N, C-alpha and C positions, 0 to 999 in steps of 0.2 A: 290326755296323757302326754302328748307331744309337748304341750305348753308347760306342763309341770316339769318335764325332763329338761327343757331349755332353762327354766328358772333355776333348777337345782345345779345345772352346769355352770351357770353364771355365778351363783353363790359360791360354789366350790373353787372356781378360778380366782375369784376375788379374795377368798380366805387364804388361798395359797400364796398370792402375791403379798398380802399383808404380813403373812408369816415370814416371808423372805426378807422383807424390809426390816422387820424387827430383828431378825438374825444378823443382818448386815450392820445395823447400828450398834449392835452389841460388841462386835469384835473384828469385823472385816475392814480392810483399808483398800484404797484404789489410788494408783499412781499413773502419771503420764509424763513423758519427757518431750519437751518442745525445743526448738532451735532458735537462737538469736543469730543474726547474720548482718554483716556490713562489708562493703567493698569500696575501694578508692581507685580513682583513675587520674591520670595527668593529661588526658585528652582535653583540648580547649582550655587548659589551665594556664592561660597566658596573661592574666591580669598583672599590671605593674604593681609591685609591692611598695608601699610607702616606707620611707626610712624611719627607724626608731632610734631613740637616744642610745648610743652604744654603751654608755656608762651605766645605764639603769636596766638594760636587758638582764633577766627575762621578763621584766614588767611589761615590755612592749609599748612604751610611751612614744606614740607617733609624734614626730617633729616636722617642722616646716623650715628647713634651712633658708636663711636669707639670701638675697641675690648677690651680695658682696661678702666674701669672694665667690660664694655660690658653689656649684658642683654640677655633676651630670648623673643621669640614670642610664643603665645599660639597656640592651635590647630585651624586651619583655619575653617571658617564656618560663617553663618549669625550672630552668636553671638560669638565674639572672643576677646581674649586679643591681642592687636596689639604689645605691647612691655611692658616689665617691667625690671627695672634696677637691676643689681647685686649690692650688697653692699660690697665694699672692704674697710676695715678699715686700710689698709696699714701695714707697718712694724714699730713696736714701741719698745722702750726700756723696758726691764723688770722693773716693778715698784712695790714697796711695799705699795703704797697708792692708794686710789680709783682714777680711771682715766676715762675720756670720750674721745673717739677717733672718729673723723669725717670720714664719708664715702666719698671716692673720687668721683669726678664728672666725667662724660664722656664728651668728646669733640665731637661736630658734625664734621664729616670728611670733609664736604663741606665748612663750614664757619670757622672751627677751633675754634669755640666759645664753652664755656662750656654749658652743659645742666643740669638742676636740675634733681635729681633722681625722677623717675616718673613711674606710671603704667597707661597704656592707653588701652581703649577697644572700640569696635564698636558693636552696635546693629543695624543690617540692616535686621532683620527678618520681619519688617513691621506688627507686631501683637499687639504691645503695651502691652505685657504681663508683662513687668518689669523684673528686675534682681537684684541680690545682689553680691557684691564683698567682699571677705575676704582674709586674709593671715594667714597661720599657720607656725610657726617655728617648724620644725621636730626634736626636741631634742636639747640638749645643744651644744655649740661649743665644738668640740672634736678634739684631735690629736691622733697620734699613741702612745702617752705617757700618756695623762690624759685628764680630762674634765675641762673646764673653768666654774666651778660651780657658778651660780649666775650672770653670764654675761648677760646683757639685751640690746636689741636693742630698741632705742627710736626714734619714728617718730614725727616730729614737723612741724609746719607751713604748714599744708596741705591746698591746694587750688584746687578747681574744675574749669575746663574750658571745653568748648565744641564748636563745629562748629555751634551749635544752640543757641537759646535764653535761658535766665535764667529760664523762665517758664517751660522748659523741664528738668531742672537739677534734678539729684538724690539728696537724702539727704546725708549729711555728717555723717556717723556713727562713724568715728574716733574721739572719745572724751575721755577726761581724767580729773579726779579731782586729782590734784597733792598732795593735803594734806587734811586731815579732816577739814571740815568747809570752804574750799576754793571753789571758783567758778569753774565750769566745763569749760574746755578749748576745743574748737572745733578745729579739725585738728591736734590733738595730741594724741598719744597713745604709749603703751609699749607692746612689744611682750614677752609673757611668753611661754616657750617651751611647745609644744603639746596642746596649747589652741588657738582656732580660734579668730582672731581679726577682727571684722567687719570694713569695710572701707566705702562703699557706698551702698545705696539701692535706686533703681528706682521703684516707685509704678506704678500702672496701668496708661498707656498712657504717662508715662514719660520715660526718658532715651533712647529714640530712636535717634540714631545718634552716634557721636564720643565723648567720654568723657575721661578726664585725671584727675588724682589725682597726683599732684606734690608737692614736699616738699621744701619749701623756694623758693626764687627768685634769679636768677643770677644777676638781675638788681640792687639789693640792697645788695648783698653779703650774704644774709641769707641762700641761698641754701647750702653753704659750711658747715654749722653746723646744718642742719635740719634732718639729719639721723646720729645718734650717737650710739656707742657701749659703754656701761658703764661696766667697769671691776673692781671688788672689789680688794683692795690691799692685802687682807688677804687670797689669794688663790695662789696655786703653778702655776707658769708659766714657761714652758720650752722654752729655746731660740732655734732659728733656726728650728722650726717646725711650720707647718701651722695648725691653728685651724679653722675648717669649720662647717657649719650647712646648712641645706636645708630650703628654704622658699617656701611654696606651696601656690600659688595665685589661688584662686578658684572663677570663675565667673559662677553663677548658674541662670537659668531661674526661674522666679516666676510663680506660677500657674495662668492660665488665669481666669479672672472673670470680664469681661468688659460688661457694660450695653450698649446696642445698642441705 
């Protein structure tokens, strides 16, 4: 009797389960909600970012600027200057009249094509604090013999590009009024020795990513004359000596003040 009872119990349970399965398939549904999650950090995020062609960003075409006139990379870190061009105004004849000399362009070693003179930076801190970029000429052009008193570097046709959309762009601080009563020109400025020249400013929640300020375009030929050195004719110039100056490019973090 025990054995029969056990068998009947098993049969009854099995029948009940099969009945429930049939009922579920006919009309019931079951749902579950899961979570997707990702997080980012800037800890140990100190790789040096390679420069990309500023005129083709956001494509991110990595370039290898040539050694002449070359350029420099800033200190590696979450906020860094990727690349900035040297300004080489070539070898010129001694002149007794005012002259403008164009800075040479660097060729990309890979494509052999010219690159506009540019400064490029990356903000991968992930904080949205903002930043400012400026340049200071550290003294007049000097040689072992004398000073080029009054020589001035002019920056023209400044353009901003990024790997992100225009809504993230910093403001263009490089602006100049060429004459009294004239309209202010954006993307243009003159370096005065030992005076800071503002270039770009990213306010809160802007400027996160890669940004370039380049002078003129190689596609229309304007890059060739967008960085110029103006040298007065009425100053002494010695032949066969190099006149040099240092340009200090400064990328500074803004103070955080973000509303949550």
